[in-house]
N, CA, C and O atoms as CSV, one atom per row, in Angstrom:
chain,resi,resn,atom,element,x,y,z
A,1,MET,N,N,-3.655,-6.859,24.822
A,1,MET,CA,C,-4.145,-5.909,25.801
A,1,MET,C,C,-3.911,-4.511,25.253
A,1,MET,O,O,-2.834,-4.217,24.734
A,2,GLY,N,N,-4.902,-3.658,25.362
A,2,GLY,CA,C,-4.781,-2.298,24.876
A,2,GLY,C,C,-4.278,-1.378,25.969
A,2,GLY,O,O,-4.920,-1.229,27.009
A,3,VAL,N,N,-3.127,-0.760,25.735
A,3,VAL,CA,C,-2.526,0.145,26.715
A,3,VAL,C,C,-2.196,1.450,26.016
A,3,VAL,O,O,-1.714,1.457,24.884
A,4,ARG,N,N,-2.458,2.550,26.699
A,4,ARG,CA,C,-2.142,3.870,26.170
A,4,ARG,C,C,-1.384,4.639,27.237
A,4,ARG,O,O,-1.844,4.762,28.372
A,5,ASP,N,N,-0.215,5.159,26.864
A,5,ASP,CA,C,0.596,5.974,27.775
A,5,ASP,C,C,0.450,7.441,27.400
A,5,ASP,O,O,0.661,7.821,26.248
A,6,LEU,N,N,0.087,8.264,28.381
A,6,LEU,CA,C,0.006,9.703,28.188
A,6,LEU,C,C,1.206,10.356,28.873
A,6,LEU,O,O,1.272,10.412,30.101
A,7,GLN,N,N,2.152,10.846,28.075
A,7,GLN,CA,C,3.386,11.385,28.613
A,7,GLN,C,C,3.172,12.689,29.379
A,7,GLN,O,O,3.814,12.915,30.405
A,8,ARG,N,N,2.284,13.543,28.894
A,8,ARG,CA,C,2.120,14.850,29.544
A,8,ARG,C,C,1.525,14.734,30.940
A,8,ARG,O,O,1.797,15.585,31.787
A,9,THR,N,N,0.714,13.695,31.210
A,9,THR,CA,C,0.128,13.512,32.542
A,9,THR,C,C,0.739,12.322,33.277
A,9,THR,O,O,0.393,12.057,34.428
A,10,ARG,N,N,1.644,11.607,32.614
A,10,ARG,CA,C,2.306,10.419,33.169
A,10,ARG,C,C,1.291,9.377,33.636
A,10,ARG,O,O,1.419,8.798,34.715
A,11,GLN,N,N,0.278,9.154,32.792
A,11,GLN,CA,C,-0.749,8.156,33.086
A,11,GLN,C,C,-0.622,6.992,32.121
A,11,GLN,O,O,-0.199,7.158,30.977
A,12,ARG,N,N,-0.988,5.836,32.589
A,12,ARG,CA,C,-1.089,4.647,31.753
A,12,ARG,C,C,-2.535,4.173,31.844
A,12,ARG,O,O,-3.035,3.878,32.929
A,13,ILE,N,N,-3.195,4.105,30.699
A,13,ILE,CA,C,-4.587,3.705,30.634
A,13,ILE,C,C,-4.649,2.362,29.918
A,13,ILE,O,O,-4.070,2.195,28.845
A,14,SER,N,N,-5.347,1.417,30.513
A,14,SER,CA,C,-5.473,0.103,29.877
A,14,SER,C,C,-6.934,-0.315,29.851
A,14,SER,O,O,-7.746,0.132,30.662
A,15,TRP,N,N,-7.244,-1.182,28.898
A,15,TRP,CA,C,-8.622,-1.644,28.744
A,15,TRP,C,C,-9.014,-2.586,29.879
A,15,TRP,O,O,-10.118,-2.482,30.414
A,16,SER,N,N,-8.144,-3.480,30.242
A,16,SER,CA,C,-8.415,-4.341,31.396
A,16,SER,C,C,-7.372,-4.041,32.472
A,16,SER,O,O,-6.216,-3.745,32.169
A,17,LEU,N,N,-7.796,-4.123,33.723
A,17,LEU,CA,C,-6.862,-3.857,34.818
A,17,LEU,C,C,-5.813,-4.958,34.880
A,17,LEU,O,O,-6.121,-6.131,34.668
A,18,TYR,N,N,-4.596,-4.583,35.165
A,18,TYR,CA,C,-3.546,-5.586,35.321
A,18,TYR,C,C,-2.688,-5.245,36.531
A,18,TYR,O,O,-2.555,-4.089,36.933
A,19,ASN,N,N,-2.119,-6.292,37.086
A,19,ASN,CA,C,-1.318,-6.192,38.295
A,19,ASN,C,C,0.140,-5.990,37.898
A,19,ASN,O,O,0.697,-6.804,37.161
A,20,LEU,N,N,0.768,-4.909,38.382
A,20,LEU,CA,C,2.165,-4.637,38.051
A,20,LEU,C,C,3.117,-5.652,38.673
A,20,LEU,O,O,4.204,-5.884,38.143
A,21,LYS,N,N,2.715,-6.271,39.813
A,21,LYS,CA,C,3.594,-7.212,40.501
A,21,LYS,C,C,3.466,-8.633,39.952
A,21,LYS,O,O,4.339,-9.469,40.187
A,22,ALA,N,N,2.388,-8.908,39.224
A,22,ALA,CA,C,2.195,-10.253,38.672
A,22,ALA,C,C,3.044,-10.425,37.416
A,22,ALA,O,O,3.299,-9.471,36.680
A,23,GLN,N,N,3.475,-11.664,37.192
A,23,GLN,CA,C,4.300,-11.956,36.029
A,23,GLN,C,C,3.390,-12.294,34.850
A,23,GLN,O,O,2.336,-12.906,35.026
A,24,GLY,N,N,3.792,-11.903,33.683
A,24,GLY,CA,C,3.013,-12.190,32.486
A,24,GLY,C,C,2.071,-11.059,32.132
A,24,GLY,O,O,0.975,-10.946,32.680
A,25,TYR,N,N,2.505,-10.241,31.225
A,25,TYR,CA,C,1.728,-9.069,30.832
A,25,TYR,C,C,0.560,-9.467,29.922
A,25,TYR,O,O,-0.559,-8.994,30.117
A,26,GLY,N,N,0.805,-10.318,28.945
A,26,GLY,CA,C,-0.217,-10.709,27.976
A,26,GLY,C,C,-1.313,-11.585,28.549
A,26,GLY,O,O,-2.441,-11.570,28.055
A,27,SER,N,N,-0.998,-12.348,29.587
A,27,SER,CA,C,-2.004,-13.247,30.155
A,27,SER,C,C,-3.038,-12.512,31.003
A,27,SER,O,O,-4.027,-13.115,31.417
A,28,GLN,N,N,-2.833,-11.235,31.267
A,28,GLN,CA,C,-3.776,-10.471,32.078
A,28,GLN,C,C,-4.789,-9.699,31.223
A,28,GLN,O,O,-5.573,-8.910,31.751
A,29,GLY,N,N,-4.774,-9.921,29.939
A,29,GLY,CA,C,-5.685,-9.210,29.037
A,29,GLY,C,C,-7.119,-9.680,29.185
A,29,GLY,O,O,-7.375,-10.756,29.725
A,30,GLY,N,N,-8.040,-8.882,28.711
A,30,GLY,CA,C,-9.456,-9.212,28.784
A,30,GLY,C,C,-9.882,-10.138,27.663
A,30,GLY,O,O,-9.118,-10.381,26.729
A,31,ASP,N,N,-11.094,-10.655,27.749
A,31,ASP,CA,C,-11.651,-11.562,26.744
A,31,ASP,C,C,-12.685,-10.816,25.908
A,31,ASP,O,O,-13.538,-10.104,26.439
A,32,LEU,N,N,-12.596,-10.991,24.596
A,32,LEU,CA,C,-13.597,-10.444,23.690
A,32,LEU,C,C,-14.641,-11.522,23.421
A,32,LEU,O,O,-14.297,-12.649,23.067
A,33,THR,N,N,-15.907,-11.177,23.589
A,33,THR,CA,C,-16.981,-12.127,23.319
A,33,THR,C,C,-17.952,-11.516,22.323
A,33,THR,O,O,-18.010,-10.296,22.167
A,34,ARG,N,N,-18.712,-12.371,21.651
A,34,ARG,CA,C,-19.726,-11.989,20.673
A,34,ARG,C,C,-19.161,-11.187,19.516
A,34,ARG,O,O,-19.884,-10.392,18.914
A,35,ILE,N,N,-17.876,-11.372,19.183
A,35,ILE,CA,C,-17.271,-10.636,18.083
A,35,ILE,C,C,-17.715,-11.202,16.733
A,35,ILE,O,O,-17.599,-10.522,15.714
A,36,ASP,N,N,-18.219,-12.436,16.713
A,36,ASP,CA,C,-18.669,-13.033,15.458
A,36,ASP,C,C,-20.023,-12.486,15.019
A,36,ASP,O,O,-20.437,-12.748,13.889
A,37,ARG,N,N,-20.715,-11.754,15.846
A,37,ARG,CA,C,-22.030,-11.212,15.514
A,37,ARG,C,C,-21.983,-9.776,15.003
A,37,ARG,O,O,-23.029,-9.138,14.880
A,38,LEU,N,N,-20.804,-9.258,14.706
A,38,LEU,CA,C,-20.693,-7.891,14.209
A,38,LEU,C,C,-21.281,-7.799,12.805
A,38,LEU,O,O,-21.070,-8.703,11.996
A,39,PRO,N,N,-22.010,-6.738,12.497
A,39,PRO,CA,C,-22.580,-6.611,11.151
A,39,PRO,C,C,-21.492,-6.286,10.126
A,39,PRO,O,O,-20.506,-5.618,10.437
A,40,GLN,N,N,-21.688,-6.767,8.913
A,40,GLN,CA,C,-20.751,-6.483,7.833
A,40,GLN,C,C,-20.935,-5.033,7.389
A,40,GLN,O,O,-22.067,-4.559,7.286
A,41,PRO,N,N,-19.840,-4.325,7.125
A,41,PRO,CA,C,-19.985,-2.931,6.684
A,41,PRO,C,C,-20.552,-2.866,5.274
A,41,PRO,O,O,-20.282,-3.730,4.440
A,42,ARG,N,N,-21.338,-1.835,5.021
A,42,ARG,CA,C,-21.882,-1.627,3.693
A,42,ARG,C,C,-20.829,-0.928,2.859
A,42,ARG,O,O,-20.471,0.215,3.142
A,43,ARG,N,N,-20.339,-1.586,1.855
A,43,ARG,CA,C,-19.267,-1.037,1.037
A,43,ARG,C,C,-19.831,-0.583,-0.305
A,43,ARG,O,O,-19.618,-1.240,-1.325
A,44,LEU,N,N,-20.537,0.520,-0.307
A,44,LEU,CA,C,-21.116,1.073,-1.519
A,44,LEU,C,C,-20.860,2.574,-1.542
A,44,LEU,O,O,-21.225,3.285,-0.605
A,45,GLU,N,N,-20.235,3.052,-2.606
A,45,GLU,CA,C,-19.971,4.482,-2.776
A,45,GLU,C,C,-20.674,4.955,-4.029
A,45,GLU,O,O,-20.542,4.338,-5.087
A,46,ILE,N,N,-21.416,6.034,-3.926
A,46,ILE,CA,C,-22.053,6.653,-5.078
A,46,ILE,C,C,-21.634,8.122,-5.103
A,46,ILE,O,O,-21.854,8.855,-4.139
A,47,THR,N,N,-21.029,8.542,-6.212
A,47,THR,CA,C,-20.587,9.924,-6.366
A,47,THR,C,C,-21.316,10.539,-7.550
A,47,THR,O,O,-20.911,10.342,-8.695
A,48,PRO,N,N,-22.382,11.279,-7.290
A,48,PRO,CA,C,-23.088,11.913,-8.408
A,48,PRO,C,C,-22.411,13.211,-8.826
A,48,PRO,O,O,-21.793,13.885,-8.002
A,49,TYR,N,N,-22.525,13.563,-10.104
A,49,TYR,CA,C,-22.018,14.839,-10.576
A,49,TYR,C,C,-22.795,15.286,-11.799
A,49,TYR,O,O,-23.478,14.493,-12.447
A,50,VAL,N,N,-22.680,16.563,-12.102
A,50,VAL,CA,C,-23.360,17.171,-13.243
A,50,VAL,C,C,-22.296,17.671,-14.202
A,50,VAL,O,O,-21.339,18.328,-13.793
A,51,VAL,N,N,-22.464,17.359,-15.477
A,51,VAL,CA,C,-21.520,17.777,-16.513
A,51,VAL,C,C,-22.248,18.730,-17.445
A,51,VAL,O,O,-23.351,18.438,-17.907
A,52,GLU,N,N,-21.630,19.864,-17.718
A,52,GLU,CA,C,-22.206,20.816,-18.660
A,52,GLU,C,C,-21.257,20.945,-19.837
A,52,GLU,O,O,-20.070,21.219,-19.658
A,53,LYS,N,N,-21.783,20.745,-21.049
A,53,LYS,CA,C,-20.955,20.744,-22.253
A,53,LYS,C,C,-21.334,21.917,-23.139
A,53,LYS,O,O,-22.504,22.283,-23.256
A,54,SER,N,N,-20.325,22.490,-23.753
A,54,SER,CA,C,-20.544,23.550,-24.731
A,54,SER,C,C,-20.307,22.957,-26.108
A,54,SER,O,O,-19.246,22.389,-26.370
A,55,GLN,N,N,-21.290,23.085,-26.987
A,55,GLN,CA,C,-21.158,22.537,-28.328
A,55,GLN,C,C,-20.343,23.490,-29.194
A,55,GLN,O,O,-20.085,24.629,-28.804
A,56,THR,N,N,-19.942,23.018,-30.370
A,56,THR,CA,C,-19.153,23.840,-31.283
A,56,THR,C,C,-19.944,25.076,-31.689
A,56,THR,O,O,-21.137,24.991,-31.978
A,57,ARG,N,N,-19.283,26.210,-31.709
A,57,ARG,CA,C,-19.952,27.468,-32.041
A,57,ARG,C,C,-20.348,27.485,-33.518
A,57,ARG,O,O,-19.618,26.987,-34.375
A,58,SER,N,N,-21.484,28.049,-33.790
A,58,SER,CA,C,-21.947,28.201,-35.166
A,58,SER,C,C,-22.534,29.604,-35.338
A,58,SER,O,O,-22.919,30.249,-34.363
A,59,ARG,N,N,-22.596,30.063,-36.583
A,59,ARG,CA,C,-23.133,31.395,-36.845
A,59,ARG,C,C,-24.631,31.399,-36.641
A,59,ARG,O,O,-25.345,30.501,-37.088
A,60,PHE,N,N,-25.097,32.447,-35.944
A,60,PHE,CA,C,-26.523,32.586,-35.689
A,60,PHE,C,C,-26.865,34.064,-35.728
A,60,PHE,O,O,-26.560,34.791,-34.783
A,61,ASN,N,N,-27.494,34.523,-36.803
A,61,ASN,CA,C,-27.871,35.939,-36.990
A,61,ASN,C,C,-26.665,36.876,-36.863
A,61,ASN,O,O,-26.743,37.907,-36.195
A,62,GLY,N,N,-25.568,36.518,-37.498
A,62,GLY,CA,C,-24.401,37.387,-37.516
A,62,GLY,C,C,-23.515,37.254,-36.284
A,62,GLY,O,O,-22.476,37.912,-36.214
A,63,GLY,N,N,-23.879,36.447,-35.337
A,63,GLY,CA,C,-23.063,36.270,-34.146
A,63,GLY,C,C,-22.750,34.796,-33.930
A,63,GLY,O,O,-22.986,33.954,-34.797
A,64,TYR,N,N,-22.237,34.523,-32.808
A,64,TYR,CA,C,-21.904,33.140,-32.478
A,64,TYR,C,C,-22.887,32.599,-31.455
A,64,TYR,O,O,-23.368,33.319,-30.580
A,65,TYR,N,N,-23.160,31.355,-31.585
A,65,TYR,CA,C,-24.123,30.702,-30.705
A,65,TYR,C,C,-23.470,29.435,-30.156
A,65,TYR,O,O,-23.034,28.579,-30.926
A,66,ALA,N,N,-23.404,29.313,-28.857
A,66,ALA,CA,C,-22.787,28.135,-28.229
A,66,ALA,C,C,-23.763,27.559,-27.214
A,66,ALA,O,O,-23.717,27.927,-26.040
A,67,PRO,N,N,-24.636,26.670,-27.640
A,67,PRO,CA,C,-25.606,26.103,-26.694
A,67,PRO,C,C,-24.935,25.171,-25.689
A,67,PRO,O,O,-23.959,24.492,-26.008
A,68,LEU,N,N,-25.468,25.150,-24.486
A,68,LEU,CA,C,-24.957,24.285,-23.427
A,68,LEU,C,C,-25.925,23.129,-23.219
A,68,LEU,O,O,-27.142,23.310,-23.228
A,69,THR,N,N,-25.370,21.950,-23.032
A,69,THR,CA,C,-26.180,20.788,-22.680
A,69,THR,C,C,-25.724,20.290,-21.316
A,69,THR,O,O,-24.532,20.291,-21.006
A,70,THR,N,N,-26.669,19.874,-20.522
A,70,THR,CA,C,-26.378,19.402,-19.173
A,70,THR,C,C,-26.648,17.912,-19.096
A,70,THR,O,O,-27.670,17.432,-19.586
A,71,ALA,N,N,-25.741,17.190,-18.487
A,71,ALA,CA,C,-25.903,15.745,-18.309
A,71,ALA,C,C,-25.628,15.395,-16.847
A,71,ALA,O,O,-24.717,15.945,-16.227
A,72,VAL,N,N,-26.411,14.493,-16.317
A,72,VAL,CA,C,-26.228,14.012,-14.953
A,72,VAL,C,C,-25.528,12.657,-15.032
A,72,VAL,O,O,-25.900,11.806,-15.840
A,73,ALA,N,N,-24.524,12.464,-14.198
A,73,ALA,CA,C,-23.755,11.222,-14.226
A,73,ALA,C,C,-23.439,10.798,-12.794
A,73,ALA,O,O,-23.672,11.543,-11.842
A,74,ALA,N,N,-22.907,9.592,-12.665
A,74,ALA,CA,C,-22.542,9.079,-11.348
A,74,ALA,C,C,-21.446,8.030,-11.478
A,74,ALA,O,O,-21.387,7.289,-12.460
A,75,ASP,N,N,-20.592,7.982,-10.485
A,75,ASP,CA,C,-19.586,6.928,-10.344
A,75,ASP,C,C,-20.024,6.020,-9.212
A,75,ASP,O,O,-20.448,6.495,-8.158
A,76,LEU,N,N,-19.925,4.718,-9.423
A,76,LEU,CA,C,-20.326,3.729,-8.417
A,76,LEU,C,C,-19.142,2.845,-8.080
A,76,LEU,O,O,-18.372,2.464,-8.961
A,77,LYS,N,N,-18.999,2.521,-6.815
A,77,LYS,CA,C,-18.022,1.529,-6.357
A,77,LYS,C,C,-18.718,0.655,-5.340
A,77,LYS,O,O,-19.334,1.150,-4.396
A,78,MET,N,N,-18.616,-0.661,-5.540
A,78,MET,CA,C,-19.286,-1.588,-4.638
A,78,MET,C,C,-18.338,-2.736,-4.314
A,78,MET,O,O,-17.761,-3.354,-5.208
A,79,GLY,N,N,-18.189,-3.007,-3.036
A,79,GLY,CA,C,-17.362,-4.118,-2.600
A,79,GLY,C,C,-18.147,-5.411,-2.652
A,79,GLY,O,O,-19.191,-5.536,-2.013
A,80,ILE,N,N,-17.649,-6.369,-3.408
A,80,ILE,CA,C,-18.346,-7.650,-3.540
A,80,ILE,C,C,-17.835,-8.644,-2.507
A,80,ILE,O,O,-18.628,-9.312,-1.844
A,81,GLY,N,N,-16.544,-8.745,-2.370
A,81,GLY,CA,C,-15.951,-9.627,-1.377
A,81,GLY,C,C,-14.941,-8.853,-0.559
A,81,GLY,O,O,-14.887,-7.625,-0.617
A,82,SER,N,N,-14.140,-9.579,0.204
A,82,SER,CA,C,-13.146,-8.894,1.034
A,82,SER,C,C,-12.011,-8.324,0.200
A,82,SER,O,O,-11.349,-7.382,0.635
A,83,GLY,N,N,-11.769,-8.867,-0.987
A,83,GLY,CA,C,-10.675,-8.374,-1.817
A,83,GLY,C,C,-11.098,-7.977,-3.209
A,83,GLY,O,O,-10.248,-7.878,-4.093
A,84,LEU,N,N,-12.402,-7.741,-3.449
A,84,LEU,CA,C,-12.881,-7.430,-4.792
A,84,LEU,C,C,-13.822,-6.237,-4.740
A,84,LEU,O,O,-14.797,-6.235,-3.990
A,85,THR,N,N,-13.519,-5.217,-5.548
A,85,THR,CA,C,-14.347,-4.029,-5.655
A,85,THR,C,C,-14.665,-3.791,-7.116
A,85,THR,O,O,-13.776,-3.851,-7.965
A,86,VAL,N,N,-15.928,-3.521,-7.415
A,86,VAL,CA,C,-16.372,-3.261,-8.777
A,86,VAL,C,C,-16.652,-1.771,-8.905
A,86,VAL,O,O,-17.312,-1.178,-8.052
A,87,GLY,N,N,-16.145,-1.173,-9.975
A,87,GLY,CA,C,-16.378,0.238,-10.241
A,87,GLY,C,C,-17.143,0.403,-11.543
A,87,GLY,O,O,-16.905,-0.334,-12.500
A,88,ALA,N,N,-18.060,1.362,-11.589
A,88,ALA,CA,C,-18.843,1.621,-12.801
A,88,ALA,C,C,-19.128,3.106,-12.904
A,88,ALA,O,O,-19.149,3.821,-11.903
A,89,THR,N,N,-19.344,3.557,-14.125
A,89,THR,CA,C,-19.706,4.946,-14.382
A,89,THR,C,C,-20.985,4.957,-15.207
A,89,THR,O,O,-21.090,4.260,-16.216
A,90,ILE,N,N,-21.948,5.750,-14.772
A,90,ILE,CA,C,-23.201,5.889,-15.489
A,90,ILE,C,C,-23.200,7.238,-16.188
A,90,ILE,O,O,-22.958,8.267,-15.556
A,91,ASN,N,N,-23.469,7.239,-17.484
A,91,ASN,CA,C,-23.507,8.446,-18.309
A,91,ASN,C,C,-22.153,9.143,-18.287
A,91,ASN,O,O,-22.040,10.302,-17.887
A,92,ALA,N,N,-21.130,8.417,-18.724
A,92,ALA,CA,C,-19.760,8.942,-18.700
A,92,ALA,C,C,-19.585,10.069,-19.712
A,92,ALA,O,O,-20.272,10.114,-20.733
A,93,ASP,N,N,-18.662,10.973,-19.418
A,93,ASP,CA,C,-18.343,12.077,-20.312
A,93,ASP,C,C,-17.045,11.732,-21.040
A,93,ASP,O,O,-15.962,11.791,-20.458
A,94,PHE,N,N,-17.164,11.372,-22.322
A,94,PHE,CA,C,-15.996,11.006,-23.105
A,94,PHE,C,C,-15.609,12.116,-24.069
A,94,PHE,O,O,-15.140,11.831,-25.171
A,95,SER,N,N,-15.791,13.361,-23.685
A,95,SER,CA,C,-15.516,14.474,-24.587
A,95,SER,C,C,-14.025,14.646,-24.862
A,95,SER,O,O,-13.668,15.216,-25.893
A,96,GLN,N,N,-13.145,14.177,-23.987
A,96,GLN,CA,C,-11.712,14.328,-24.204
A,96,GLN,C,C,-11.152,13.276,-25.145
A,96,GLN,O,O,-10.003,13.396,-25.572
A,97,VAL,N,N,-11.912,12.262,-25.478
A,97,VAL,CA,C,-11.420,11.202,-26.357
A,97,VAL,C,C,-11.109,11.759,-27.731
A,97,VAL,O,O,-10.157,11.314,-28.371
A,98,ASP,N,N,-11.896,12.731,-28.204
A,98,ASP,CA,C,-11.662,13.314,-29.527
A,98,ASP,C,C,-10.348,14.077,-29.579
A,98,ASP,O,O,-9.729,14.148,-30.640
A,99,ALA,N,N,-9.908,14.643,-28.478
A,99,ALA,CA,C,-8.689,15.443,-28.458
A,99,ALA,C,C,-7.431,14.598,-28.284
A,99,ALA,O,O,-6.328,15.094,-28.515
A,100,ASP,N,N,-7.565,13.350,-27.888
A,100,ASP,CA,C,-6.405,12.488,-27.697
A,100,ASP,C,C,-5.829,12.065,-29.048
A,100,ASP,O,O,-6.582,11.853,-29.998
A,101,PRO,N,N,-4.500,11.938,-29.146
A,101,PRO,CA,C,-3.906,11.512,-30.413
A,101,PRO,C,C,-4.301,10.057,-30.718
A,101,PRO,O,O,-4.367,9.208,-29.830
A,102,SER,N,N,-4.559,9.808,-32.010
A,102,SER,CA,C,-4.987,8.458,-32.394
A,102,SER,C,C,-3.796,7.509,-32.509
A,102,SER,O,O,-3.964,6.300,-32.355
A,103,ALA,N,N,-2.582,8.036,-32.779
A,103,ALA,CA,C,-1.401,7.192,-32.888
A,103,ALA,C,C,-0.424,7.568,-31.783
A,103,ALA,O,O,-0.211,8.749,-31.508
A,104,LEU,N,N,0.159,6.574,-31.162
A,104,LEU,CA,C,1.081,6.794,-30.059
A,104,LEU,C,C,2.497,6.578,-30.579
A,104,LEU,O,O,2.813,5.500,-31.082
A,105,ASN,N,N,3.341,7.578,-30.465
A,105,ASN,CA,C,4.709,7.507,-30.949
A,105,ASN,C,C,5.610,7.082,-29.796
A,105,ASN,O,O,5.766,7.808,-28.814
A,106,LEU,N,N,6.196,5.904,-29.926
A,106,LEU,CA,C,7.081,5.388,-28.869
A,106,LEU,C,C,8.565,5.480,-29.232
A,106,LEU,O,O,9.411,4.917,-28.538
A,107,THR,N,N,8.877,6.189,-30.316
A,107,THR,CA,C,10.276,6.340,-30.709
A,107,THR,C,C,10.878,7.546,-30.004
A,107,THR,O,O,10.172,8.293,-29.327
A,108,ALA,N,N,12.177,7.732,-30.164
A,108,ALA,CA,C,12.874,8.857,-29.537
A,108,ALA,C,C,12.654,10.153,-30.300
A,108,ALA,O,O,13.005,11.221,-29.800
A,109,PHE,N,N,12.071,10.086,-31.518
A,109,PHE,CA,C,11.905,11.272,-32.367
A,109,PHE,C,C,10.442,11.661,-32.439
A,109,PHE,O,O,9.563,10.802,-32.508
A,110,ALA,N,N,10.185,12.955,-32.424
A,110,ALA,CA,C,8.805,13.446,-32.509
A,110,ALA,C,C,8.260,13.332,-33.913
A,110,ALA,O,O,7.113,13.700,-34.162
Protein backbone atom coordinates (compact mmCIF):
# COMPACT_ATOMS: atom_id res chain seq x y z
CA MET A 1 0.00 0.00 0.00
CA GLY A 2 1.36 3.41 -0.90
CA VAL A 3 1.24 5.89 1.97
CA ARG A 4 2.71 9.37 2.15
CA ASP A 5 2.92 11.42 5.35
CA LEU A 6 3.15 15.20 5.07
CA GLN A 7 4.57 16.54 8.33
CA ARG A 8 4.00 20.24 7.66
CA THR A 9 0.22 19.75 7.14
CA ARG A 10 -0.11 16.61 9.32
CA GLN A 11 -1.83 14.73 6.48
CA ARG A 12 -1.58 11.09 5.53
CA ILE A 13 -2.28 10.36 1.88
CA SER A 14 -2.79 6.80 0.68
CA TRP A 15 -3.50 5.24 -2.68
CA SER A 16 -6.36 3.10 -1.39
CA LEU A 17 -8.61 4.07 1.50
CA TYR A 18 -8.05 2.10 4.67
CA ASN A 19 -9.88 1.84 7.95
CA LEU A 20 -7.86 2.91 11.02
CA LYS A 21 -9.99 0.71 13.32
CA ALA A 22 -9.65 -2.45 11.21
CA GLN A 23 -6.83 -4.86 11.93
CA GLY A 24 -4.30 -5.63 9.23
CA TYR A 25 -2.68 -2.77 7.41
CA GLY A 26 -1.35 -4.70 4.39
CA SER A 27 -4.59 -6.54 3.68
CA GLN A 28 -6.40 -3.26 2.96
CA GLY A 29 -4.23 -2.41 -0.05
CA GLY A 30 -5.59 -2.03 -3.56
CA ASP A 31 -5.24 -4.47 -6.46
CA LEU A 32 -3.12 -3.75 -9.52
CA THR A 33 -4.58 -5.08 -12.76
CA ARG A 34 -3.37 -5.14 -16.38
CA ILE A 35 0.24 -4.61 -15.26
CA ASP A 36 1.43 -7.30 -17.70
CA ARG A 37 0.38 -5.13 -20.67
CA LEU A 38 2.84 -2.30 -19.97
CA PRO A 39 5.03 -1.43 -22.97
CA GLN A 40 8.74 -2.16 -22.76
CA PRO A 41 10.87 0.99 -22.50
CA ARG A 42 13.00 1.89 -25.48
CA ARG A 43 16.57 1.65 -24.26
CA LEU A 44 18.52 3.42 -26.99
CA GLU A 45 20.87 6.36 -26.44
CA ILE A 46 22.51 8.27 -29.27
CA THR A 47 25.00 11.04 -28.45
CA PRO A 48 26.19 12.86 -31.55
CA TYR A 49 29.21 15.17 -31.47
CA VAL A 50 31.52 17.07 -33.79
CA VAL A 51 35.30 16.82 -33.53
CA GLU A 52 37.59 19.44 -35.02
CA LYS A 53 41.26 18.52 -35.45
CA SER A 54 44.24 20.73 -36.10
CA GLN A 55 46.92 19.11 -38.23
CA THR A 56 50.66 19.57 -37.68
CA ARG A 57 51.80 23.05 -38.66
CA SER A 58 53.88 23.39 -41.80
CA ARG A 59 55.59 26.31 -43.53
CA PHE A 60 53.42 28.08 -46.06
CA ASN A 61 54.75 31.24 -47.78
CA GLY A 62 56.99 32.16 -44.85
CA GLY A 63 54.34 31.57 -42.21
CA TYR A 64 52.65 28.72 -40.50
CA TYR A 65 49.61 26.94 -41.78
CA ALA A 66 47.41 24.77 -39.55
CA PRO A 67 44.43 23.41 -41.46
CA LEU A 68 41.41 22.20 -39.50
CA THR A 69 39.46 19.08 -40.34
CA THR A 70 35.98 18.44 -39.03
CA ALA A 71 34.59 14.99 -38.30
CA VAL A 72 31.11 13.99 -37.17
CA ALA A 73 30.88 11.13 -34.68
CA ALA A 74 28.37 9.47 -32.38
CA ASP A 75 28.24 7.23 -29.32
CA LEU A 76 25.52 4.57 -29.22
CA LYS A 77 24.17 2.57 -26.29
CA MET A 78 21.43 0.01 -26.74
CA GLY A 79 19.87 -2.28 -24.18
CA ILE A 80 19.49 -5.79 -25.54
CA GLY A 81 18.14 -7.57 -22.48
CA SER A 82 17.36 -6.71 -18.89
CA GLY A 83 21.02 -7.04 -17.89
CA LEU A 84 22.93 -6.44 -21.15
CA THR A 85 23.84 -3.13 -22.78
CA VAL A 86 25.91 -2.76 -25.94
CA GLY A 87 27.99 0.36 -26.51
CA ALA A 88 29.52 1.49 -29.82
CA THR A 89 31.30 4.52 -31.22
CA ILE A 90 31.02 5.63 -34.83
CA ASN A 91 33.95 7.60 -36.28
CA ALA A 92 35.98 7.58 -33.06
CA ASP A 93 38.69 10.16 -32.42
CA PHE A 94 41.89 8.30 -31.54
CA SER A 95 44.18 11.34 -31.68
CA GLN A 96 45.40 10.84 -28.09
CA VAL A 97 46.71 7.34 -28.82
CA ASP A 98 49.87 8.81 -30.37
CA ALA A 99 50.66 10.75 -27.19
CA ASP A 100 50.28 7.76 -24.85
CA PRO A 101 53.49 5.99 -23.80
CA SER A 102 54.10 2.76 -25.69
CA ALA A 103 55.75 1.02 -22.69
CA LEU A 104 54.20 0.90 -19.24
CA ASN A 105 56.66 1.00 -16.34
CA LEU A 106 55.35 -0.93 -13.34
CA THR A 107 58.52 -0.72 -11.24
CA ALA A 108 59.14 1.66 -8.35
CA PHE A 109 61.77 3.57 -10.40
CA ALA A 110 61.09 6.02 -13.21
